[in-house]
N, C-alpha and C positions, 0 to 999 in steps of 0.2 A: 263660286264664280259671282261678280258683280256686274252688274249692266249699269254702267255709268253714264249713259248717253246724256242724261239731264243733269248730271251731278259734276262732272268734271268742270273746273272753272267757276264752280258756283258754291259748293259747299265744301267743307273741311278746311283744314290750315292752308291758306293761300290759295283755296280752291282746289285742292288736292283730292276731292271727291269722297264718296261714301265711306270708304275704310278709315279715311284721314278723321272725318266727322265723327266716327264712333270708336276711334282709337283701335282699329282692328287691322291695320297693315300687315301684320305679320301672320294673321289668321286668313287671309285670303288668297287663293292660290290663282285665280284669274281675273283680270281686270278688263271689261269690253266696254268700248265707246265709240264715239263718232267724232269725226272732224267736222260735220255739217253745223254745229250750233256753236261752241265756245270759240272753236277754231276757224270757222268761218271758209271752211274748204269743203272737200268732197272726201269720202271714203270713210273707214274706220280703223279700229285696232283692236287687237287683243294682247293684253300683257300678262306674261307667266312665265314659268321656268323654261329653259331652252328645250328640254325633252318634250314637254307638252306642246308648246309652238310648233316643234317640228313635227310632232303628231298631227295637229290640226292641218299644217300646211300640205300634208302628204295624203291624208285621208279624210278631209272635209269635202264633200260634193260641192259645196257652194263655193268653195276657194280654188276647187281645181280650174275653172275656166275664167276665173277674174283675172283683170288686168291689173297691173302696177299702178300707183297713182303716178300722177304727170308731175313733173319737177315743180310746175306753178302752184300745184295743189299741196305738195310738201313744203315749198317754200311759204305759202299763206299760212299753213298750220304753225309751221315753226316762228314765223314772226308773231302769231297771236301768242303761243306758248311765251316766248320771249316778253312780250308786252305783259302778260299775267304775271311772270315771275317780278319783273322790274316795277309793277304797279299793282301791289296785291290790295290797295285800297277799292280798287275797282270791284273785286269781290263784295265788299260791304256795300257799295253803292248798288250794284246789281239787286242784291237781296233788299235792300230798303226799298227799291222801285217797285220790286214785285209785290212786296209785303203793303206798300201804299196803294197799289192796284187790288189787289185782295180784298183790304179793308173797305175800299171806296165802291168797288162794284158790288160788294156784300150791301153796304149802306143804301146802295141805288137800288136794292132788291132783286139783284142777280144771283142765280144759285151757280156757286163756283166750287171746284174741286180743290179742297184745303192741299197746300204742299208747301215745300220749303225751296223750290227750285225758281227758276225764271220763267216757267210755264205757268200761266194762269187759265186752267180751262173753265169756260162759262157754258153750263149745261143749257140748251135750249129745248131738248127733249122731242125735237119731232124733225124729218127730213127736210119738209118744204119750209117749217120755220127758219131751219138752219139756212137753207139757200136764200130765203129772203133777207135774212139778217145780215148775212155775209155779203150779198148784193148792197144792201143799204150801206155798210161799214165801208166797203170798197169804194163805192160812189162818192163818200164824203171824205175819203183820203184815208181811213185806215184799214191795214192790211192784215189779216188773220188767216189762219188755216181752219177751213170748216171740216169737220169729221162726222159722217152720217153713218147709217147702217149699209153694208155688215161690218165696216170698220170698227165700230163701237156698238154694244148692245141696244136693242129698242129702249128708246126714253133716256139715252145718254147721248143723244146727238149734242155737238159742241162747237162752239167757237174756241180755238186753242190759242189763245194769245201768248205773246213772247215778250221779253223785256230784255233792255240792255243798259249797262251801266252809264251809257252815254245819253241815255234819255234824261232830258230835263223835265223838272215840275210841270212847265207850260204844255211841253209834249204830252204827259200822263194826263193832265187835267182835259186836252182837248179829246184825247182819246176817251176818257170818261164821259165828257160831255156828248160825243158823237155815240157812244155805247147807248147812254141813256135816251137819246132821241130814237135811235134804233129800235131799243127795246118798248118804247112806248109805241112807236109806229107799228109794230107787229104784233102788239098786244102781249108782249112777254113779261114786262112789268107794268 
């Protein structure tokens, strides 16, 4: 089973995910993902053989009381999938943007978690500093998700930044500028 929440639409041929990236499509029994990232919607999915999916539908405690996705959520996910298929160059742009941010955040002195997806975590390492940094970023027009204990192990508190194919270089440079100011303001860099 592969959890492709951060990979569908990001890595693999045309954004087809982890199994595609490593040429293992025939080796994977289940692929699980979310509609809340690449597909800009709500909910998630598990794809696999009909027999396994039926078992999950009938025996998963988490699924028993879940509601069906709304028509608008389904339409949003389908439209995003249509765009992904029609414009595969967006995958390359997304990766280029995330790599640009990884490189430049590191050059400014930030501790990041390496990866290959659109998520670039910036380690802050303390709950209080994480809140201070989040507030500074937010007040200066940069929205990130803050992760603190117990959601992450102590010392791994972070700003989880996410990038899109549609971010322009000037957007990314503004984010880097605000991050650098925030990092200096709270004594992180």
